[in-house]
C-alpha positions as CSV (number, residue, x, y, z in Angstrom):
1,M,85.3,127.2,85.7
2,P,86.7,127.3,89.3
3,D,90.3,127.9,89.7
4,S,90.5,124.8,91.4
5,L,89.6,122.9,88.3
6,A,92.1,124.8,86.1
7,P,94.9,122.4,86.6
8,L,92.6,119.4,85.4
9,D,91.9,121.4,82.3
10,R,95.4,122.2,81.5
11,L,96.3,118.6,81.9
12,M,93.7,117.6,79.7
13,S,94.7,119.9,77.0
14,T,98.3,118.6,77.4
15,L,97.1,114.9,77.2
16,A,94.9,115.9,74.1
17,E,98.3,117.1,72.5
18,R,100.2,114.2,73.5
19,A,97.6,111.8,72.0
20,A,97.5,113.6,68.7
21,E,101.4,114.1,68.3
22,R,102.9,111.1,70.3
23,P,106.1,112.7,71.3
24,A,109.0,110.3,71.7
25,G,110.5,109.8,75.2
26,S,106.9,110.7,76.7
27,Y,105.8,108.5,79.8
28,T,102.1,109.5,78.4
29,T,103.0,108.6,74.9
30,K,104.1,105.2,76.2
31,L,100.7,104.8,77.8
32,L,98.8,105.9,75.0
33,D,100.6,103.5,72.7
34,G,99.8,100.7,74.9
35,G,96.1,101.3,74.5
36,A,93.3,100.2,76.8
37,D,94.9,97.3,78.2
38,A,98.1,99.3,79.3
39,I,96.1,102.2,80.6
40,G,93.8,100.2,82.3
41,K,96.4,98.3,83.9
42,K,97.8,101.5,85.5
43,I,94.1,102.7,86.3
44,R,93.8,99.4,88.3
45,E,97.0,99.9,90.0
46,E,96.4,103.4,91.0
47,A,93.0,102.5,92.3
48,E,94.3,99.9,94.6
49,E,97.0,102.2,95.9
50,L,94.3,104.9,96.6
51,I,92.3,102.5,98.4
52,E,95.2,101.5,100.5
53,A,96.3,104.9,101.3
54,A,92.8,106.0,102.3
55,G,93.1,103.4,104.9
56,E,96.1,104.8,106.5
57,A,95.7,106.8,109.7
58,G,96.7,110.4,110.5
59,A,97.7,113.3,108.4
60,D,100.5,111.2,106.5
61,G,97.8,108.8,105.3
62,R,95.7,111.7,104.2
63,A,98.4,113.2,102.3
64,H,99.4,109.8,100.7
65,A,95.8,109.5,99.7
66,V,95.8,113.0,98.1
67,Y,99.0,111.9,96.2
68,E,97.5,108.5,94.9
69,A,94.3,110.3,93.9
70,G,96.3,112.5,91.7
71,D,97.8,109.5,90.1
72,L,94.5,108.0,89.6
73,I,93.1,111.0,88.0
74,Y,96.1,111.3,85.8
75,H,95.8,107.9,84.5
76,T,92.2,108.3,84.2
77,L,92.6,111.3,81.9
78,V,95.2,109.6,79.7
79,M,92.5,106.9,79.0
80,L,90.0,109.6,78.2
81,A,92.5,111.3,75.8
82,W,93.1,107.9,74.5
83,R,89.4,107.6,73.6
84,G,89.0,111.2,72.6
85,I,86.9,112.0,75.3
86,S,86.9,115.5,76.7
87,L,86.4,116.6,80.4
88,D,83.3,118.5,79.1
89,E,81.7,115.3,78.1
90,V,82.3,113.6,81.3
91,A,81.0,116.9,83.0
92,A,77.8,116.9,80.9
93,E,77.5,113.2,81.9
94,L,77.7,114.0,85.5
95,A,75.3,117.0,85.0
96,R,72.7,114.6,83.3
97,R,72.9,112.4,86.5
98,E,72.6,115.2,88.9
99,G,69.7,115.0,91.3
100,T,69.1,111.3,90.3
101,S,69.7,108.6,93.1
102,G,72.5,106.4,92.1
103,L,70.6,103.5,93.1
104,A,67.6,104.7,90.8
105,E,70.1,105.4,88.0
106,K,71.3,101.9,88.1
107,A,68.1,100.3,88.5
108,A,66.9,102.1,85.2
109,R,70.2,100.9,83.4
110,Q,69.3,97.3,84.5
111,S,65.7,97.5,83.1
112,N,66.8,99.3,79.8
113,D,69.7,96.9,78.9
114,G,69.9,94.1,81.3
115,L,73.4,95.1,82.2
116,T,74.8,96.3,85.4
117,K,77.9,98.4,85.9
């Protein structure tokens, strides 16, 4: 694993532990106890904040976008931990899609199940 991804791996390990143990007084435990609705609400909020920050000009806007991306990734990883999904599973899904046009992949999904995402 590249060194740059090691913090994500460590965070995911911590979140998986929190999901299993649910220590009192933990923000992560509070989110996990709220389930998909509570975690999803935070993901939506953080996504909006990232979009807003990305539109800010200059170095300060860039730094703000990096900060908000961290928040969004953290909350997304909490959702994965809540569902018992590992980063390896997500990486395998991305690898499966590698080299496939996003438009072609979406069209294949629509023809296979009639759903769009």
